[in-house]
N, C-alpha and C positions, 0 to 999 in steps of 0.2 A: 422642531429641531430634527434634522436627519443625521443620524450618527453623531459626529462631533461638529457638523456644520451648523452654524447659527445664522439665521436670516436677520438682516437689519430692517428690511422692508418686505412685506408679504402682500401680494395682490391676489384677490379672488375674482376672477373674471374670465375673459375669453368667450364672452357671451353675456348673458344677464342672469346671474344666479338668483336674483330676486324674483324670478318667475316661480321659484319653489314656494311651497306653502310655508307658513310661519314655522310649523313643526319641523319640516324638512330642512329649512334654513337654519334653525336652531341646532339640529343634529349635525349639519355640515360644519357650522362654526365651532361646535364642541370638538369635533374630530380635528379640525385645523388647530385649535388651541392645544390639544393634547399631543399632536404629532409634529407640529411645525414651529410653534411659537415658544420663544424663551425670553428671558429678561433683556436679551440683546436686541430684540425687535422693537424698533422705534415707531414703525408705522404699519398698520394693517388697513388695507383698502379693499372695499367691495365695489365692484362694477354694478352699480344700481341703475344701469343704463336707461331703462324705460320707466318714466314716471308712473305709468299706469300699472306697474308691478310693485309699487311701494305703498307702504302704510306706516303710520306712526308706530304700530306694534312691531313691524319688521325692523324699523330703524332703531327702536329701543333694544330689541334683541341683539342687533349688531353692536350697538354701543356697549351693552353689558358684556359682550364677548370680546371686547377690546378693540373693536373697529374704531379708528379715529379719522378715517377719510372715506368719503363716498364719491363716486363719479356718477352724476345725474346728467343724462344726455338728451337735451331737448332737440338737438340738431338745428332747429330754428325756433324762433318765438312767433312765427306767423301761422295762425290757425289754418288758413287756406292751404298753405304749403304742407302742413302736417297731414291734413286730409288727403291731399294729392299724393303724398308718398306712402300713405297707408298706415300712418302712426295712429295709435289708439288713445292718444292723450292730446290735450290742447295746452296752450301757453299757461293757462291758470293751473293746470296740473303740475307744471314745472314749479311754479311759485309755491304751490301747496307742498310739494315734495321738499323744497328747500326749507320751508317753515317747519315741517315735521323733523327734518334732520337737525335743525337748530334746537328744536324742543327736546329731541332725544339726547342732546349734548354732543353731537358730532359737529365739530367746529371747522374741519377742513372739507370743503366741497369743491370739486372741480367739475367742469362741464365740457362736453364735446359738442362742437358745432360743425356743420357742413356748409361750406360756401360753394355756391353753384348748383343748388338744388333746382329741380325743374320749375320754371316760371319765376324764379327769383332774380331780381336785378339789384342794383346798388341800394335802392330805397328799402327793400326788404332786409337786406344784409345789415344796413345801418339801424333799422328798427330792432333787429335781434341784438346787435351790439349795445344799443341803448338799454334795452330791457335787461340784459345780463349785467350791465354796468350798474343800473339801479338796484339790481338784486344783491350787489355786493356792498351797498351803502348801509346807512344807519337802520333802515327798516328791518334788515336781517341780522343786526348785531345780536350776539347771544345775551 
């Protein structure tokens, strides 16, 4: 809470704060809780953009600090494209991150995808869409 202003939604991002160590992430979340969050806040989101920066421990810390939405950004679910664009994760890392988020008790997960990545055509785009769609089905139900 800043002064008398209360946030309904609070987003921690503008990059990938999950690159922080677990200890630093815990400190950041404690400051956010103390300085900005009140009972009026319905949603706290962390931009957990790169799956290679996540762990079950970090997701549990987030959930314990009141985070109820994470943004996991695969960009694509095609491993060849991920290597081509210099990402340090693969499609399985995305699946693992979603499973960890669910295990930590975070039920709201959104994903950023990029259409038009180098070398991708409609086949790769449809593959990504299908993989993400499957990821929202029963397999990932809490």
